[in-house]
PALO-723621 format. One record per residue (C-alpha): x, y, z; residue in one letter. Coordinates in steps of 0.05 Angstrom, whole numbers, plus 32768, in hexadecimal, padded with zeros to 4 digits. Example, Ala and Ser with C-alpha at 12.3 -4.5 7.8 and 13.67 -1.06 7.14 Angstrom:
<recs>
80F6	7FA6	809C	a .
8111	7FEB	808F	s .
</recs>
This chain:
<recs>
82B7	8039	8182	x .
8285	8027	814B	x .
8239	802F	8153	x .
8208	7FF5	814D	x .
81F8	800D	8105	x .
8241	800E	80F1	x .
824F	7FCB	810F	x .
8215	7FAA	80EC	x .
8227	7FC9	80A7	x .
8271	7FB4	80B2	x .
8258	7F6B	80BD	x .
822F	7F6E	807C	x .
826D	7F8C	8057	x .
8294	7F4E	8069	x .
825A	7F20	8056	x .
8248	7F42	8014	x .
828D	7F5A	7FFD	x .
827A	7F99	7FD8	x .
82AF	7FC1	7FB2	x .
829B	8000	7FDA	x .
8268	8018	800E	x .
8242	8059	8005	x .
821E	8075	8041	x .
81E3	809F	8028	x .
81D9	80E6	8043	x .
8196	80EF	8020	x .
81A9	8130	7FFD	x .
818F	8148	7FB9	x .
81D6	814D	7F9F	x .
81E5	8105	7FB3	x .
81A6	80EC	7F8F	x .
81BA	8111	7F4E	x .
81FE	80F2	7F53	x .
81E2	80AB	7F5C	x .
81B1	80B4	7F23	x .
81EB	80C8	7EF6	x .
820F	808A	7F0C	x .
81D1	805F	7EFC	x .
81CF	8080	7EB7	x .
8219	807A	7EA7	x .
823A	8043	7ED1	x .
820C	8011	7EF3	x .
81E9	7FE0	7EC5	x .
81AE	7FAD	7ECD	x .
81AA	7F77	7E98	x .
81DD	7F9F	7E70	x .
81B2	7FDD	7E6F	x .
81BA	801E	7E97	x .
8193	801D	7EDA	x .
8174	8061	7EC9	x .
8165	8085	7E89	x .
814F	80CD	7E84	x .
810A	80DE	7E6F	x .
80F2	811E	7E4E	x .
8106	8154	7E80	x .
80D7	8187	7E64	x .
8097	8160	7E6C	x .
80AE	812F	7EA0	x .
80E0	815B	7EC9	x .
8111	8135	7EF7	x .
80F4	80F2	7EDD	x .
811D	80B4	7ECE	x .
810A	8070	7EB3	x .
811D	802A	7ECF	x .
8113	7FE5	7EAE	x .
8114	7FA9	7EDC	x .
8126	7F64	7EC9	x .
80EC	7F42	7EA4	x .
80E4	7F0D	7EDB	x .
80E5	7F41	7F12	x .
80A7	7F6B	7F0D	x .
807D	7F5E	7F4B	x .
807B	7F49	7F93	x .
808C	7EFF	7F99	x .
805D	7EED	7FD1	x .
806C	7EA1	7FC9	x .
80B4	7EAE	7FDA	x .
80A7	7EDF	8014	x .
80AE	7EC1	8057	x .
809E	7ED9	809E	x .
80CF	7EB6	80CD	x .
80B2	7EB5	8114	x .
80CE	7E81	8143	x .
8090	7E54	8138	x .
8061	7E49	80FE	x .
8021	7E58	8125	x .
8039	7E9F	8134	x .
8045	7EAA	80EA	x .
7FFF	7E93	80DB	x .
7FDA	7E74	809E	x .
7FDE	7EB8	807B	x .
802B	7EB3	8073	x .
8063	7E84	805A	x .
808E	7E6F	8094	x .
80D8	7E5A	8098	x .
80FE	7E48	80D7	x .
8127	7E89	80E7	x .
8169	7E66	80ED	x .
8160	7E41	80A9	x .
8149	7E82	808A	x .
8186	7EA8	80A4	x .
81B5	7E70	808A	x .
8194	7E72	8045	x .
819A	7EBD	803F	x .
81E0	7EC2	805A	x .
81F4	7E8F	8027	x .
81D7	7EBA	7FEF	x .
81F7	7EF8	800A	x .
823C	7EDB	800D	x .
8265	7F07	7FDC	x .
8227	7F1E	7FB7	x .
823C	7F66	7FB2	x .
8283	7F59	7F92	x .
828B	7F8D	7F5C	x .
8252	7FB7	7F78	x .
8245	7FF1	7FA9	x .
8223	7FE5	7FEC	x .
81F4	8020	7FF8	x .
81E4	802C	8041	x .
81A0	8050	8047	x .
818F	806C	808A	x .
8145	8084	808D	x .
8108	8090	80B7	x .
80C3	8075	80AC	x .
8099	80B0	80C3	x .
80AD	80F6	80D9	x .
80ED	80F0	8101	x .
80CB	811D	8136	x .
8091	80ED	813C	x .
808D	80BD	817A	x .
8070	808B	8149	x .
80AA	808D	8117	x .
80DD	8056	8110	x .
8125	8059	80FD	x .
813F	8029	80C7	x .
817F	8016	80A1	x .
8180	7FF0	8060	x .
81BD	7FDA	8037	x .
81B4	7FCC	7FEC	x .
81DF	7FC2	7FAD	x .
81AD	7FE4	7F82	x .
81AE	802E	7F71	x .
8167	802A	7F57	x .
8152	8011	7F9D	x .
817D	8048	7FC0	x .
815D	8080	7F97	x .
8117	8062	7FA0	x .
811F	805E	7FEC	x .
8136	80A7	7FED	x .
80F3	80BA	7FCB	x .
80CA	808A	7FF7	x .
80E8	809A	803C	x .
8107	80D2	8065	x .
814F	80C3	805C	x .
818F	80E3	8077	x .
81C6	80E5	80AB	x .
8196	80FF	80E1	x .
817C	80B8	80E7	x .
81C1	80A0	8100	x .
81C0	80D5	8135	x .
817A	80BD	8149	x .
8190	8076	814F	x .
81D1	8088	8172	x .
81EC	8050	819D	x .
81AA	8031	81AB	x .
81A8	7FFD	8175	x .
815E	8007	816D	x .
8153	8007	8121	x .
8133	7FDA	80F0	x .
8165	7FB5	80C3	x .
815D	7FA6	807A	x .
818E	7F80	804C	x .
8182	7F7F	8002	x .
81A9	7F68	7FC4	x .
818F	7F5F	7F7C	x .
81BA	7F23	7F7A	x .
81BA	7F00	7F35	x .
816C	7F0C	7F2E	x .
8161	7EC0	7F26	x .
8119	7EB0	7F39	x .
812F	7E72	7F61	x .
815E	7E9B	7F8C	x .
812D	7ED3	7F9D	x .
8117	7ED6	7FE7	x .
80F9	7F0B	8015	x .
8101	7EF5	805F	x .
80E5	7F1A	809A	x .
80FB	7F10	80E0	x .
80C7	7F39	8108	x .
80E8	7F2D	814C	x .
812A	7F48	8134	x .
810C	7F81	810C	x .
8132	7F66	80D0	x .
8122	7F5B	8085	x .
8152	7F34	8056	x .
8143	7F39	800A	x .
816A	7F1A	7FD2	x .
8161	7F11	7F88	x .
812E	7F49	7F76	x .
8133	7F92	7F66	x .
80E5	7F9B	7F64	x .
80C8	7FD0	7F95	x .
80A1	7FA5	7FC3	x .
80D9	7F73	7FCB	x .
8114	7FA4	7FCD	x .
80FB	7FE7	7FEA	x .
80FA	7FC6	802E	x .
80DD	8004	8051	x .
809D	7FF8	802C	x .
8074	7FB9	8034	x .
80AC	7F91	8057	x .
80B7	7FC0	8091	x .
807B	7FF1	8090	x .
804A	7FB8	8092	x .
8065	7F71	809E	x .
8099	7F85	80D4	x .
8072	7FC2	80EC	x .
8033	7F9A	80F4	x .
8057	7F6D	8126	x .
8076	7FA8	814B	x .
8030	7FC6	8151	x .
8015	7F85	816C	x .
804A	7F87	81A3	x .
8047	7FD2	81AF	x .
7FFD	7FE1	81AA	x .
7FF4	8001	8165	x .
7FDF	7FED	811E	x .
8008	7FEC	80DD	x .
7FD5	7FEC	80A4	x .
7FD0	7FE9	8059	x .
7FA7	802A	8056	x .
7FA5	806E	8036	x .
7F9F	80AB	8065	x .
7F73	80E6	804D	x .
7F55	8127	8066	x .
7F0E	8137	804F	x .
7EFF	8182	804F	x .
7EB7	819D	804C	x .
7EA3	81E3	8031	x .
7EAB	8202	8077	x .
7EF5	81ED	807A	x .
7EEA	81B5	80AD	x .
7F19	817A	80A0	x .
7F0C	8132	80B7	x .
7F3D	80FB	80AF	x .
7F33	80B5	8096	x .
7F5C	8078	8086	x .
7F48	8044	8052	x .
7F5C	7FFB	8041	x .
7F4C	7FE5	7FFC	x .
7F6C	7FA8	7FD8	x .
7F8F	7FAE	7F95	x .
7F67	7FCC	7F5B	x .
7F30	7FE9	7F8A	x .
7F40	8034	7F82	x .
7F6D	803E	7FBE	x .
7F9D	806F	7F9D	x .
7F64	8094	7F79	x .
7F43	809E	7FBD	x .
7F82	80B7	7FDE	x .
7F89	80EE	7FA8	x .
7F40	80F7	7F98	x .
7F2A	8135	7F72	x .
7EE5	8146	7F8F	x .
7EA7	8149	7F61	x .
7E83	8172	7F99	x .
7E90	81BD	7F9B	x .
7EB0	81D2	7FDB	x .
7EC9	818E	7FEF	x .
7F14	8178	7FEE	x .
7F3B	813C	7FFC	x .
7F81	8146	8019	x .
7FB6	8110	800F	x .
7FDF	80F6	804A	x .
7FF0	80B3	8030	x .
7FDE	8083	7FF6	x .
7FF2	803F	8012	x .
8007	8036	805B	x .
7FEC	8051	809D	x .
8007	8048	80E5	x .
7FD0	804F	8116	x .
7FDD	8062	815E	x .
7FB2	8072	819A	x .
7FC1	80BC	81AB	x .
7FC6	80DA	81EF	x .
7F7C	80EE	81EB	x .
7F64	80A6	81DC	x .
7F55	80B3	8193	x .
7F73	808F	8159	x .
7FAB	80B3	8132	x .
7FCA	80A2	80EF	x .
800F	80B1	80D3	x .
8026	80A0	808D	x .
806B	8082	8099	x .
807F	808D	8051	x .
8095	80CA	802B	x .
8086	80B2	7FE4	x .
8057	808C	7FB7	x .
8062	804C	7F92	x .
8028	804A	7F64	x .
800F	801F	7F2C	x .
8014	8044	7EEA	x .
7FE0	8020	7EBC	x .
7F9C	8040	7EC2	x .
7FB6	8080	7EDE	x .
7F9E	80BB	7EB9	x .
7F7F	8101	7EBE	x .
7F3A	80DE	7EBF	x .
7F48	80AB	7EF5	x .
7F7B	80D1	7F21	x .
7F89	8118	7F09	x .
7FAE	812A	7F49	x .
7FE0	80F0	7F40	x .
7FEC	8107	7EF7	x .
7FFB	814C	7F11	x .
8028	812F	7F47	x .
8052	810B	7F12	x .
8060	814D	7EEE	x .
806F	8175	7F2D	x .
80B8	815D	7F3E	x .
80DC	8191	7F65	x .
8112	8172	7F92	x .
8106	8128	7F8A	x .
810C	8101	7F49	x .
80D2	80D6	7F30	x .
80E1	8091	7F19	x .
80B9	8067	7EE6	x .
80C2	801D	7EE6	x .
80AD	7FEE	7EAF	x .
807F	801E	7E8B	x .
8084	8025	7E3F	x .
80AD	8060	7E23	x .
8098	808B	7DE6	x .
80D8	808A	7DC0	x .
80C8	80CC	7D9A	x .
80BB	80F4	7DDA	x .
80E1	80CF	7E0E	x .
80A2	80CC	7E38	x .
8086	8094	7E62	x .
8045	8073	7E4A	x .
8015	803E	7E64	x .
7FD4	8022	7E55	x .
7F9C	8051	7E6F	x .
7FC9	808E	7E64	x .
7FA7	80CE	7E4A	x .
7FD5	80CF	7E0E	x .
7FC3	80A1	7DD5	x .
7FF1	8064	7DCA	x .
8032	807A	7DAB	x .
8043	8065	7D65	x .
808C	805D	7D76	x .
8098	803D	7DBA	x .
80C0	800A	7DDF	x .
809B	7FDD	7E0F	x .
80AC	7FCE	7E59	x .
80DE	7F9A	7E41	x .
8102	7FCA	7E11	x .
80E5	7FAD	7DD2	x .
80C7	7FD6	7D99	x .
807C	7FD5	7DA8	x .
8045	7FCB	7D74	x .
8004	7FED	7D8A	x .
7FDB	7FBD	7D5F	x .
7FEF	7F81	7D89	x .
7FCC	7F6A	7DCA	x .
8009	7F6B	7DF4	x .
800D	7FA4	7E25	x .
8041	7FD9	7E1B	x .
8049	7FE8	7E66	x .
804C	7FAE	7E97	x .
800A	7FAB	7EBD	x .
8030	7FB5	7EFE	x .
805C	7FEE	7EE2	x .
806A	8024	7F16	x .
807B	806A	7F25	x .
80A0	8080	7F63	x .
8092	80C7	7F77	x .
8099	80F2	7FB5	x .
8058	8104	7FDA	x .
8072	814B	7FE1	x .
8063	8152	7F96	x .
801A	8145	7FA0	x .
7FEF	8182	7F94	x .
7FBD	8169	7FCA	x .
7FEF	8158	7FFE	x .
7FD5	816A	8046	x .
7FF5	819D	806F	x .
7FF4	8169	80A7	x .
8020	8137	807F	x .
805A	8143	80B0	x .
8033	814C	80F0	x .
805A	8120	8121	x .
801A	8112	8148	x .
7FF6	80F8	8109	x .
7FAD	8109	80FC	x .
7F6F	80F3	8124	x .
7F46	80C0	80FF	x .
7EFB	80C6	80FB	x .
7EED	808D	80CA	x .
7F0C	804B	80B5	x .
7EF7	8034	8070	x .
7EFB	7FED	8056	x .
7EE8	7FDA	800D	x .
7EEB	7FA7	7FD6	x .
7EDA	7F99	7F8E	x .
7E95	7F75	7F8B	x .
7E67	7F75	7F51	x .
7E2D	7F5F	7F7A	x .
7E17	7F57	7FC2	x .
7E3C	7F91	7FE4	x .
7E1B	7FD6	7FE7	x .
7E3E	8016	7FD2	x .
7E49	8027	8019	x .
7E36	8013	805F	x .
7E4B	801F	80A7	x .
7E5A	7FEA	80DB	x .
7E2F	7FE3	811A	x .
7E6C	7FEF	8148	x .
7EB6	7FE4	814D	x .
7EB1	7F98	8153	x .
7E82	7F93	8119	x .
7EB1	7FC0	80F0	x .
7EEC	7F93	80FD	x .
7EC2	7F5A	80E6	x .
7EB2	7F7D	80A4	x .
7EFD	7F8C	809C	x .
7F0E	7F42	80A9	x .
7EDF	7F25	8075	x .
7EEB	7F59	803E	x .
7EFD	7F3D	7FFA	x .
7F01	7F4F	7FB1	x .
7EF0	7F2E	7F6F	x .
7F32	7F25	7F4C	x .
7F44	7F4B	7F0D	x .
7F71	7F37	7ED1	x .
7FAB	7F56	7EF4	x .
7FA8	7F26	7F2E	x .
7FC4	7EDF	7F2C	x .
7F82	7EC1	7F39	x .
7F43	7EAB	7F10	x .
7F20	7EEA	7EF7	x .
7EE3	7EF9	7F20	x .
7EF5	7EC9	7F59	x .
7EEF	7EE4	7FA0	x .
7F2F	7EEF	7FC7	x .
7F2A	7EFD	8012	x .
7F59	7F33	8027	x .
7F4C	7F4A	806F	x .
7F5A	7F95	8079	x .
7F83	7F8F	8035	x .
7FB8	7F71	8062	x .
7FBA	7F27	804E	x .
7FFD	7F2B	802A	x .
8019	7F5C	805C	x .
8008	7F47	80A4	x .
8048	7F32	80C5	x .
8028	7EFF	80F5	x .
7FEB	7ED1	80FD	x .
7FAE	7EF7	80E5	x .
7F83	7EDA	811C	x .
7FB1	7EFE	814D	x .
7FAC	7F3B	8122	x .
7F60	7F3B	8125	x .
7F65	7F36	8171	x .
7F95	7F71	8171	x .
7F62	7F9B	814B	x .
7F2F	7F88	8181	x .
7F60	7F9D	81B9	x .
7F6D	7FDF	8197	x .
7F23	7FF0	8194	x .
7F1C	7FE3	81E0	x .
7F50	8018	81EE	x .
7F33	804E	81C3	x .
7F0A	8084	81E4	x .
7EEC	809A	81A1	x .
7EF0	8062	8170	x .
7EEA	8075	8128	x .
7EAC	805F	8103	x .
7EB9	8027	80D3	x .
7E9D	8026	808C	x .
7E9D	7FF6	8051	x .
7E9B	800F	8009	x .
7E92	7FEA	7FC4	x .
7E9B	8017	7F87	x .
7E95	7FDD	7F56	x .
7E4C	7FC4	7F5C	x .
7E2F	7FB4	7F17	x .
7DEA	7FB2	7EF6	x .
7DCC	7F7A	7ECE	x .
7DF5	7F8C	7E93	x .
7E37	7F8B	7EB9	x .
7E40	7FD7	7EB9	x .
7E58	7FFC	7EF6	x .
7E1C	801F	7F18	x .
7E47	8052	7F3D	x .
7E73	8084	7F17	x .
7EAC	8080	7F4A	x .
7EEA	80AC	7F48	x .
7EDA	80F6	7F5C	x .
7E92	80E3	7F6C	x .
7EA9	80B8	7FA4	x .
7EAC	80F8	7FCD	x .
7E61	80F2	7FD5	x .
7E6A	80B1	7FFB	x .
7EA3	80CF	8025	x .
7E76	810A	8036	x .
7E41	80DC	804F	x .
7E75	80B8	807A	x .
7E8C	80F9	8099	x .
7E45	810F	80A6	x .
7E3C	80CD	80CA	x .
7E7B	80D5	80F4	x .
7E60	8118	810B	x .
7E19	8100	811A	x .
7DF9	812B	80E1	x .
7DD8	80F2	80BB	x .
7DA9	80B8	80CC	x .
7DAF	8073	80AA	x .
7D88	8035	809D	x .
7D9A	7FF8	80C7	x .
7DA4	7FB6	80A5	x .
7DC3	7F72	80B9	x .
7E06	7F85	8099	x .
7E09	7FCE	80B3	x .
7DEC	8013	80AB	x .
7DDB	8027	8063	x .
7DCD	806F	804E	x .
7D86	8086	8042	x .
7D84	8094	7FF8	x .
7D74	80DE	8001	x .
7DB2	80E5	802D	x .
7DE6	80DB	7FF9	x .
7DF6	811B	7FD5	x .
7DE8	8113	7F8C	x .
7DE9	815C	7F77	x .
7E02	8163	7F30	x .
7E03	8118	7F24	x .
7DCF	80F8	7EF8	x .
7DC5	80B6	7F1C	x .
7D80	8094	7F15	x .
7D5B	8086	7F56	x .
7D53	803C	7F45	x .
7DA0	8038	7F3C	x .
7DAC	8057	7F81	x .
7D79	8028	7F9F	x .
7DA1	7FEC	7F82	x .
7DE2	8008	7F9A	x .
7DC5	8009	7FE2	x .
7DA2	7FC5	7FDC	x .
7DB0	7F92	8012	x .
7D94	7F4D	8000	x .
7DA4	7F1B	8036	x .
7D8B	7EE0	800A	x .
7DC7	7EEC	7FDC	x .
7DF6	7EE8	8018	x .
7DF2	7E9C	8022	x .
7E2F	7E8A	7FFA	x .
7E55	7EC6	8019	x .
7E4A	7EB0	8061	x .
7E5F	7E69	804E	x .
7E9F	7E85	8030	x .
7EAE	7EAF	806C	x .
7EA8	7E74	8098	x .
7ED9	7E4D	806E	x .
7F0B	7E88	806F	x .
7F04	7E8E	80BC	x .
7F0E	7E43	80C6	x .
7F58	7E4F	80B1	x .
7F66	7E74	80F0	x .
7F49	7E41	8121	x .
7F4C	7E53	816B	x .
7F72	7E94	8159	x .
7F32	7EB3	813E	x .
7F18	7EE5	8172	x .
7ED7	7ED4	8195	x .
7EBB	7F18	8180	x .
7EC2	7F08	8136	x .
7EA0	7EC5	8143	x .
7E67	7EE8	8162	x .
7E61	7F1A	8129	x .
7E62	7EE0	80F7	x .
7E2C	7EBB	811D	x .
7DFF	7EF8	8121	x .
7E02	7F02	80D6	x .
7DFB	7EBA	80C6	x .
7DBC	7EB8	80F0	x .
7D9D	7EF3	80CA	x .
7DAF	7ED5	8087	x .
7D90	7E90	8099	x .
7D53	7EB3	80B1	x .
7D4A	7ED5	806E	x .
7D4E	7E96	8045	x .
</recs>
């Protein structure tokens, strides 16, 4: 008698009509075999799926070039299919579940003829953790299969865990014909199902990542009493060996990955990496908040990554032991067979092909690497990986950090008055857009908790869920807000950032342990200038004063913009957030 997994895969086999079906066992030998197939047999746009990079300087590393029209998440073609539009919310695209299923099944019919259907059984989180989830994805892309092996805990043991229960999250993926008008990513939260067609790009095709770990998982968390968040997880160690744990949510281009792997500028302080992208937060038996990283790998943006910005990531990329590292849509130095991107430590190569496979001319303005080019690497390769990375209980969280990219207005760091105020700060966070974003440069984009593209249900209900979690916690973490990007009158950054951010993290940890006072303002608690450790840093006192400045007279436009954003959620907006908004609005009007 077939198991629920076998039955489901058999139904997809009839629908998609692959030439053969390959059930992954997750072994190293199997991965090597599939990479060879991707180098010698399987093609994408007439080219090998994988090409080998320089095995001396980039051991166990391979290159993949996607289709030129398939290089990023397609948010406009991503749908969350609840049974009604209100449940989906204004933060998501909605389609009726029945219509969505019919559309996708029509696309899947016969889509794998001449291809192999890979069946990937994997866990999000340590299989021994009570917080982990079992998943199964089918795909016709060997690039996706290898990437998922790096990003998740894959193997036959997952089938044993699922058994005859049928309790697993389902993912169906086909690259299709890569036509942009036949590219859809459909989420069915109540069924724990994701259906993706027409893209081979990570966020659209590695369904364990944003699709399940955030969109589906956020809905599961809402129903089951936990949070799935777009957050890093780090341990901060002081010179005495004491380690405190924090999670941080920062939108794109705000230093999230750099913080996850921070190399401390303060002697005796270390940052340990548990996760660079996603955190699942549960209330532990002791009433504290605990975090696990459901992933096992990192899918990072290559441009801008260097020994200056993120030395530990560069070391991670050269430290391939058991898992391969994949580079997607970077440039390649033809003379050395090494990947290259803008912001790399090496100078621009004289002889290179760009991300589209064309000979690249360094004198032209066109980028050699795509701005969203990526590397996929195992977290086990990271030299700063925490020894708690596989702790099934997770780690207890002392601090929650929100942040954004703001040239003015927002101080370097401040602490919320309490949990409700902290949720308010997270709900209004926003960033000034950069050239890499599809918005006007410098315009403000609200991105609550860095979850706007990833929350799998109405964000008004999501805010309420945060409030309910806070009420259940016996020791709620302190909530902080950071802004590394404040500029002076000449437009230059006032804070050095990178490894010096440890100074801000140190102050936060001292606050969580009650060892430092702070100055109360209308927006939260700001450090006293003498309480930020500036040893070894030549930062003028006047600059520090400006970094901590809170000028409520400058907040008038901000409070109006917050009001317009909140208006979208109507009656779903929690009363607690309305109250926090009104308190701040009153203080701002008083200052005018």
